[in-house]
C-alpha positions in Angstrom: -0.2 0.2 0.4 1.4 3.5 -0.9 2.4 6.1 1.7 0.3 8.4 0.7 -3.2 8.5 -1.7 -1.8 11.7 -3.1 1.3 13.8 -3.2 0.9 17.1 -4.7 4.1 19.3 -5.8 3.6 22.8 -5.3 2.3 24.7 -2.7 0.7 27.6 -4.5 -2.7 28.8 -4.8 -3.9 25.6 -6.8 -1.7 23.4 -5.4 -2.7 24.1 -1.9 -6.3 24.5 -2.6 -5.7 20.7 -4.6 -4.2 19.4 -1.3 -7.1 20.5 0.7 -9.9 19.5 -1.3 -8.2 15.9 -1.4 -7.9 16.0 2.6 -11.4 16.9 3.1 -12.8 14.1 0.7 -10.7 11.9 3.3 -7.7 11.0 1.5 -3.9 11.1 2.8 -2.2 13.7 1.3 1.6 14.9 1.2 2.3 18.7 0.0 5.8 19.3 -1.1 7.2 22.3 -1.9 10.8 24.2 -2.3 10.0 27.1 -0.2 7.8 28.2 2.7 5.4 31.0 2.6 6.8 33.9 4.5 4.2 35.7 6.8 2.5 38.6 5.3 2.6 41.8 7.2 -0.2 44.4 5.9 0.0 48.0 6.4 -0.8 50.8 3.8 1.1 49.2 1.1 0.1 46.6 -1.3 1.8 43.8 -2.5 2.5 43.7 -6.2 1.5 40.3 -7.0 -2.2 40.2 -7.1 -4.8 38.0 -8.7 -8.4 38.4 -9.7 -10.5 35.6 -8.6 -13.9 34.8 -10.1 -17.2 33.8 -8.6 -16.4 30.3 -9.3 -12.8 30.4 -7.7 -14.3 32.7 -4.7 -16.9 29.7 -4.2 -14.3 27.3 -3.9 -12.1 28.8 -1.8 -15.0 30.0 0.9 -15.7 26.3 1.2 -12.1 25.8 2.1 -12.2 29.1 4.2 -9.0 30.6 2.8 -10.7 34.2 2.4 -11.5 34.9 5.8 -8.9 37.4 6.5 -7.6 38.1 2.9 -8.7 41.9 2.1 -9.8 42.2 -1.5 -11.1 44.8 -4.3 -14.3 44.2 -5.8 -14.6 44.3 -9.8 -18.5 45.2 -10.2 -17.8 46.3 -13.6 -15.3 46.0 -16.8 -14.5 49.0 -19.2 -13.0 48.0 -22.0 -11.6 50.5 -24.8 -9.2 51.4 -27.3 -6.9 54.0 -28.3 -8.2 55.8 -31.4 -11.1 53.4 -31.4 -14.9 54.6 -31.1 -15.8 52.0 -29.2 -16.3 51.1 -25.7 -18.0 48.1 -23.6 -18.6 47.7 -19.9 -19.2 44.8 -18.8 -21.7 45.5 -15.1 -22.2 42.8 -12.7 -25.3 44.2 -12.2 -26.8 43.2 -15.9 -26.9 39.6 -15.0 -28.0 40.1 -11.1 -24.4 39.4 -9.4 -22.7 41.2 -6.8 -19.1 41.2 -8.4 -17.5 40.3 -11.7 -14.2 39.1 -9.7 -12.2 40.3 -6.8 -8.6 41.1 -6.4 -6.7 39.8 -3.8 -2.8 39.7 -3.0 -1.6 36.1 -3.6 1.1 36.1 -0.8 -1.9 36.7 1.7 -4.0 34.3 0.0 -1.5 31.7 -0.1 -0.5 32.0 3.4 -4.3 31.5 4.6 -4.4 28.4 2.6 -1.1 27.3 4.4 -2.8 28.1 7.7 -5.2 25.6 7.0 -3.7 23.1 5.3 -0.7 22.6 7.9 -3.0 21.1 10.2 -4.9 18.9 8.0 -2.2 17.1 5.7 1.5 16.5 5.8 3.8 19.0 4.1 7.6 19.1 3.7 8.8 22.5 2.8 11.3 23.8 2.0 12.0 20.3 0.0 13.6 19.1 -3.4 12.4 16.1 -5.2 15.4 14.4 -6.1 13.7 11.8 -8.5 10.3 10.6 -9.4 9.8 6.9 -10.8 6.4 5.7 -12.0 5.2 2.5 -12.1 1.8 0.4 -12.4 1.2 0.2 -8.8 2.3 3.7 -7.3 4.8 6.6 -8.0 8.0 6.5 -6.3 9.7 10.2 -4.9 12.6 10.8 -3.7 12.2 13.6 -1.3 15.4 15.2 0.3 16.8 11.4 -0.4 14.2 9.7 1.3 11.6 7.8 -0.8 8.0 8.3 -0.6 5.3 6.3 -2.4 1.8 7.6 -3.7 -1.4 6.6 -5.4 -1.4 9.5 -7.5 1.0 12.2 -8.0 -0.3 15.8 -9.0 1.9 18.4 -10.3 0.9 21.8 -9.5 4.3 23.7 -9.5 3.5 26.3 -11.9 5.5 27.0 -15.3 8.5 25.2 -16.1 7.8 22.8 -13.9 10.9 20.2 -12.8 8.7 17.3 -11.9 7.3 17.3 -15.7 11.3 17.6 -16.9 12.0 14.3 -15.1 9.1 12.5 -16.2 9.9 13.9 -19.7 6.2 15.1 -20.2 6.2 17.6 -23.4 4.8 21.2 -23.1 4.3 23.1 -26.0 5.0 26.8 -26.2 2.1 28.9 -28.4 2.5 32.7 -29.5 2.3 35.8 -27.7 5.8 37.3 -27.3 7.1 40.1 -25.4 6.8 41.4 -21.4 4.6 42.4 -19.0 5.1 45.0 -16.2 3.4 44.7 -12.8 3.0 47.0 -10.3 0.4 49.1 -7.5 -0.3 52.6 -8.4 -2.2 55.5 -6.7 -4.5 57.5 -8.4 -6.4 61.0 -8.1 -10.0 59.5 -8.5 -11.3 56.8 -7.0 -11.8 53.1 -8.9 -15.4 52.9 -7.8 -14.8 49.3 -8.2 -14.4 49.5 -12.0 -11.3 47.9 -13.5 -10.0 49.4 -16.9 -8.2 47.3 -19.8 -7.3 49.6 -22.4 -5.6 48.6 -25.5 -3.1 51.0 -27.0 0.6 50.9 -26.5 0.7 47.3 -25.5 -2.4 46.1 -23.2 -2.9 48.1 -20.1 -5.3 46.7 -17.0 -6.1 48.5 -14.1 -7.5 46.3 -11.4 -9.4 47.9 -8.5 -7.8 47.1 -4.9 -9.0 47.2 -1.4 -8.6 50.9 -1.0 -10.6 52.9 -3.5 -7.7 55.0 -5.0 -5.1 52.1 -5.5 -5.0 49.7 -8.6 -2.9 46.9 -9.6 -1.4 47.7 -12.9 -0.3 44.6 -15.4 0.9 46.5 -18.8 1.8 43.6 -21.3 3.9 45.1 -23.8 6.6 44.6 -26.9 10.0 44.0 -25.7 11.5 47.1 -26.8 9.0 49.2 -25.1 8.8 47.2 -22.0 12.6 47.5 -21.5 12.1 51.5 -22.1 9.6 51.7 -19.6 11.8 50.0 -17.0 14.7 52.4 -16.8 12.2 55.2 -16.2 11.8 56.7 -12.4 8.8 56.4 -10.4 7.4 59.8 -11.4 8.5 59.6 -15.1 6.7 55.8 -14.9 3.7 57.3 -13.0 3.2 60.0 -16.0 3.4 57.3 -18.7 0.7 55.3 -16.9 -1.5 58.5 -16.8 -0.6 59.1 -20.4 -1.6 55.6 -21.5 -4.9 55.3 -19.3 -6.1 58.4 -21.0 -6.3 59.6 -17.3 -9.2 57.2 -16.4 -8.8 57.7 -13.0 -7.3 60.7 -13.1 -3.5 61.4 -12.4 -1.5 58.6 -11.5 0.5 60.2 -8.3 2.2 57.3 -7.3 3.5 53.6 -8.3 5.3 51.0 -6.1 7.9 48.3 -6.7 7.9 47.0 -10.3 8.4 43.9 -11.2 8.8 42.2 -14.9 7.7 39.0 -16.4 7.3 37.1 -19.6 4.2 36.7 -21.8 3.8 33.4 -23.1 1.4 30.7 -23.6 1.8 26.9 -23.2 -0.2 23.7 -22.6 1.0 20.3 -21.5 0.6 17.5 -24.4 -1.9 15.8 -21.6 -3.4 16.6 -18.2 -3.0 12.9 -17.3 0.3 11.8 -19.0 0.4 8.5 -16.8 -2.6 6.6 -15.0 -1.1 7.8 -11.7 0.0 11.5 -12.8 -1.8 14.4 -12.9 -0.8 17.9 -14.0 -2.6 21.3 -13.0 -2.3 24.9 -13.1 0.5 26.8 -14.4 2.3 23.3 -14.7 -0.7 22.1 -17.5 -1.0 25.7 -18.9 -0.1 29.3 -19.1 -2.2 32.2 -20.7 -1.8 35.7 -21.9 -1.8 37.9 -18.7 -4.9 39.7 -21.0 -7.1 36.8 -20.0 -6.6 37.2 -15.9 -7.8 33.7 -16.2 -4.7 31.6 -15.0 -5.3 31.1 -11.5 -9.1 30.9 -12.4 -8.4 27.9 -14.8 -6.3 26.5 -12.5 -9.1 26.4 -9.7 -11.3 24.5 -12.0 -8.9 22.0 -12.2 -9.1 21.7 -8.5 -12.8 21.7 -8.7 -12.6 18.6 -11.5 -10.3 16.9 -9.0 -12.4 17.3 -6.0 -15.8 16.0 -8.3 -13.6 12.8 -9.4 -12.2 12.1 -5.9 -15.6 12.6 -4.2 -17.7 10.4 -6.6 -15.6 7.9 -7.9 -13.9 6.8 -4.7 -11.0 4.2 -4.0 -7.4 4.2 -5.8 -6.8 7.6 -7.4 -4.3 6.2 -9.5 -7.0 3.6 -11.0 -6.3 3.5 -14.8 -9.2 5.4 -17.0 -10.2 7.2 -13.5 -9.2 10.5 -14.6 -9.3 10.6 -19.0 -12.8 12.3 -19.1 -11.5 15.0 -16.7 -8.0 15.2 -18.8 -9.8 15.5 -22.2 -12.0 18.2 -20.9 -9.5 20.3 -19.1 -7.2 20.3 -22.1 -9.8 21.0 -24.8 -10.9 24.1 -22.3 -7.4 25.2 -21.7 -6.7 25.0 -25.9 -9.7 27.2 -26.5 -8.5 29.9 -24.2 -4.9 29.9 -25.4 -6.5 30.1 -29.2 -8.8 32.9 -28.0 -6.2 35.3 -26.2 -3.9 34.4 -29.4 -6.6 35.8 -31.6 -7.4 38.8 -29.6 -3.2 39.1 -29.5 -3.1 39.3 -32.9 -6.4 41.3 -33.6 -5.5 44.4 -31.4 -1.8 43.8 -32.6 -3.1 45.1 -36.0 -3.4 48.9 -36.4 -4.4 49.4 -39.5 -7.5 51.3 -40.3 -9.4 47.8 -41.7 -8.5 46.1 -38.6 -9.7 49.2 -36.3 -13.1 49.2 -38.2 -13.7 45.4 -37.7 -12.9 45.6 -33.8 -15.1 48.5 -33.3 -18.2 46.6 -35.1 -17.1 43.5 -33.1 -17.3 45.6 -30.0 -20.7 47.0 -30.6 -22.0 43.6 -31.8 -21.1 42.0 -28.3 -22.2 45.5 -26.4 -25.7 45.5 -28.2 -26.5 41.8 -27.9 -27.5 41.0 -24.4 -27.5 37.2 -24.7 -24.0 37.2 -26.0 -22.9 39.7 -23.7 -23.9 38.1 -20.9 -22.7 34.7 -21.6 -19.3 36.1 -22.2 -19.2 37.4 -18.7 -20.6 34.1 -17.4 -17.8 32.1 -18.6 -15.2 34.6 -17.5 -16.7 34.3 -14.3 -16.4 30.8 -14.3 -20.3 29.7 -14.1 -21.1 29.1 -17.7 -21.3 25.6 -18.9 -18.2 25.9 -20.6 -16.4 26.7 -17.3 -18.2 24.0 -15.4 -17.5 21.2 -17.8 -14.9 19.5 -15.5 
């Protein structure tokens, strides 16, 4: 008999949530991570690493009691517009009778909350490294800090560039979308009133409302050359560039915090269940363009799918065939999102008058057809039929 029913590698939002869900289904779980989350001290400042959680993700994390002490900014509306464009679309939660479209939380605070819950429910080894992985018909064996551990099922949730996937020889395909993004927190003259701003111009700029009304999380996706130029600016000059690029949507940007840079890329694993006793989820399974704002939400959809199978098909978690439907559906959903993001990236990357006319017509059509618009909103919220097809 294996030592554990499941070993989960990666203790971020997705991996920790999966560990808690499986433990609450009655399985013996081991979580392994290369580091231990550092305690977060909440002052006036916000952490630059934030994530927008859909209502579907909020429901899951609420069941796991992970959001109780996590401050959040509510997205009640999303305004999308284009420089030199003539059409704007606004998605409003009131249109579909929802309280919010999403909430914005700080990643480190959410991870700390998840770990506070899981350390009393499962075994955790961190900081630890996985030295070797061996897959067999009856179990997966891992060498963790030079000690052998066996599991009925291995769940890889390490994030992009997973070392465990490399050890297992599991292929990951990289897609289009090149460039880099800058993330920061900005202070603005005007309050955000719970409205997220997404502007297509010199790259793609997103301003996401935080818990304080004059603070927003900034994600600015750019071609590499422009990205490098902006990173050389001092704080005041970068704030001025943000004010200009956002067309003063929230008035003047008065201050910016620490800036971080990260690559833009999309990828998809060859199979979410590449071996009978191995599952791949979260950013280890796929990465999306930040335009989507859906990376963590798709990962938490993976977790809900795992929970559904584990709860209703009891027994050996590595049983052959148990995860095939899950794997096929999750990969199809991921491939659809990657193609959609690639389409938007290419469409808004074209600057000719014809392309601009087509975009304006498309935006007006989506805005003026409530059935289409509302369905797009429900899917993005993790509540539509495609999002809940695990």
